[in-house]
N, C-alpha and C positions, 0 to 999 in steps of 0.2 A: 899163329902165324906155322907155313909152312917149314918145315926143316931142310936146308941146302940140299939133301938125297933125296926129298920125295920130288922138291922143283926138278930138281935134273932129271930125273924119271920122267915125268911127264913130261921135260920139253925134247927127250929125247925119239918120242912115237910122235910128233909133228913136225910139220911141213914150217917153213922159217915166217911164213905169213899169220898161220897161228900160233906160233911162239912166241911173234912178237904181240899178240893179242894178250897172249896167257902172261906175259914179262909185264905188259901194260897195265894189266888190272890187278896183279900183286904189286903192282906199285902203287896205284891207287888202293889198296887195303893197306898196306903199313901205313899210306897218310892218317888216312881216316880211324887207325889205331891208335898213332902219334897223336892225332888232333883228341882222341876220346879220353888216353892217359892222362894229356894235357890239362884238360877241363877237368877230369877227376883231381887230379893234384891242386888245382885252383879251388876247387869248392872245398876240398879237406884242408884247405892254407899252408902248403907244402912251399918251403923256402925259396924255392928257385921258381915257385907258380904263385906268387902272394894273389888270394882273393879278390876277384872284379868288384869294382866300385858299384855298391847299391845301385840301382833305376833311383833318378829322383821323381821325389812324389808329386803328384799332379793333382790339382784340384781341377773340378767343372769351369771351362773355359765359356764364357756369358760375355757377348756386348750389352744384353737387354735382361735386367732382372724386373718380372713385372707380376705387380701383387695383384694375386687374383682372390683375395679376402676382402668381405666387406667389414668394416666397423661396426664391431656390435657394441648397441644401447639401447634403453626399453624402446627406442621407437623401431626397432628394426620388425619388418613385421615377420609373424608366428602363425603356425598350423592354428586354427580354431580351438577354442575350449584350452589352451595351453597360455602360463603364464612368461610372460619375456622377464628378459634378467633384469635381476636388480640390484641395484649399486650401492653399497652403504660405504660414507666413508667409517675408519675406527682411528685413523691418527694423521694428524698434521704437524709440517714443519715445526709452528709457533708453536703447538700444544706438547709434543713429542720429541721433533728434533729427526723425526721420517713421517715419509708418505706413507699410506696404505687405506686397500681400500679390502672391504667382503663383497664376494659375488654369493650369489643365489639362480642357480642359471638350470635349466633342463637340459639334456644333453644333444638335444635336436634343434639347436637353434641358432640363426647366424651362419655365416658359412661353416660349417661342421661335416661331422665323417658319421656314416653311418658301416657298425663295423657286422660282420653275418650274422651277430648272435640277435640283432635289431629286430630280424624276423627268421632265423631258424635256430629251435631247441636245440639244438646241437649245433652251434655254429659259435666261431670264436670270438670271445669278446676284444673290444680294444685293444688293449694291452699286447694280444696276442697275433695281433697282424703282421706279417712278415715286413721288415724294414725294407727290403730288399723290391719288397713288391711297390714301394711308397714315391721312389724316383722312378720315373717312367716318361718315356717318347710320348709327346700330345698329337693323337689324329683329333682333328677338330673337322665336328659335322655341323655347318653353316646350316640352320633351316629360317633365318631371319624374315626372309621374305612371305614362305607359308607363315611363320608364325603370326604378322603382319595379317594376314587374309582371314587367318585361323586359328584361334588362341587354345585350341585342341592339336594342335600340330604336332605328328607323334614322328621321330626317326623312322625310317622303312630300312630293310636290309638292301632293299635298290638305291636308297643314299651311302649306304655304308661302301655297295659295291660302285658306285659313283665317282668316291674321292680315290678308291683302288685304283680307278682308270686312268685318274687324273695325277696323282701321286706315287703309284706302289702300291704293294701288296703293306698290310698292314703290320706295323716291325711287332716282334715278339717282344710279351710282356706289356704294352701299351696302354696308356687311357684313353679313352675314348671320349672326346669334351663336348656335349651340347652346346653350340651357342643361335641362341635364339632371339637374343638382344635382350631377355625380360631383365636383366642386372637394371635396364635402367627405370626399369618402376618400382625398385624399391624402396624408396621415399613414398610412397601411397602404398598403405597396406592393402586396400582393396584393390587397386590396379594390380599389383602383383600376386594375390591369390588368385582374383579374376572374378570374384564372386560375385552371383547375380542378385538377378531379386530372388530369387528360391532357396537361396547360401550356397549354391554349389559350387567347387571351383572350377576355375578353368585358366590352364596355362601347359605348356608344351612341355614333352618328355620324351620319354622312348615307348616304341611299342613292343609287345612280347616277342615280336616276330624278328623283329631287329636283335633283341636280346638275345636269344635263341641263336642266331645266328654267330654273336659272338660268340654266344659259353661254345655251342660245338665247333664250328668252321675257324677260330680265329684265338692266338694267346694273347689274351686283353686280361690284365690288372686289376682294373679298376672302371668305374664313370662319373664323369664330372658333369654336372647342370647348374647352367647359370637360374634357374629356377627353383621350385620348395621341394619338388620331389622327381625321382628316377622315372616316378607312373605322371602320366599327365595328371590334373587336375581333376578331370572330368572320371579318372579310373580309382572308383570308390574302393574296387576289392584290393589292387596292389597289386598285380599280377608280375612285374618286373620285379618290385622289389623281393616278391616270393621267389621269385624264379633265379634273381641275380644273386642275394644273399643267401640264399638256401643252397648254392653251390660253393658259399667259402670266398664270392669274393666280396668286395668292398667298393663305397659309392662315396663322393661328397657332393652336397646339395648347397644351392645359394653361393655359387662364384660369382666372381665381380670379372668384369674386363675379358671376358671369354674372348670377345670380338677384335681383342686388339694382338691376341695371339695367332701365329702366321698358321694357315692349315695344315704344314706338317715341318717339322724339324727344330719345333721346340722341347722340351722336357720341363716336366712336371713333378715338382717336389711337393709332397705331401705332410705336411709337420703333423700329426697324426696327435691325438692325445693318449696319455699312456697311464689310464686310470685302471686299477684293478675292479673288473668284472665287470666296466662301462661297454654301455652299447652302440655308443659315438662318443662324441664331442666337439665341441668348438674345434675347430682347425687352421693353422695360420698353410694355406698353398701359395707355392711362386711357380712362377712362369719363366724357363730359362732357354736363351737361343742367342 
């Protein structure tokens, strides 16, 4: 604050209008200093200014919680030449007083996470995927009509831009969800894999151009697909896997119920496995809105 003598000297050289403006400024400054001092005393626990009550803890508010996870069993479709989950009972209530099973399972089976290490020698393993990236706004790209006509339908950059034209720019840290309707085929392994007479696979995924757009032009945490791979089934060299996971991103494959998510406005929660050195693993995924 200015000393009274300094204020008097300043006022002496001013006309009445300027002096009034100057005085108003001084009063405002005093008020701000007083507020700041009070806040500081409150923060320090001053007896005259007890600390303000802590803000209440908040949880995610949602009217709807949608399970985006398939139930995993030995019947769930799996990539060719891989063994499905094996579940062996180890104890029962009748014999042991408790119930438990043993699982034998590959990391990439059922609704599962692909960590960057899956396709990158220097990529993070599952337990190192940042937890904050696993709770993300959902951007749902609906290609069901195209997928009905073409099993090799791939999300294009134009479709991503069309979503933004309808819903606004993709939120930072979002996850982009492929809704191809393919999850309805999960009860039939041949249909889910789209296996043709020559043994080739056919199911929707992302195009490399779409993945490049999301990597270079938008802030996206992960990809979710309702098919067996973020690449199309016909893409045997896995360009999207190499590009996306190689950039340190994650994805979840074989999600269920993507068609029940709203195109925008939902939040996806990915319960990623936290196993040391894992390249991925079965995952529980929820959609909230």
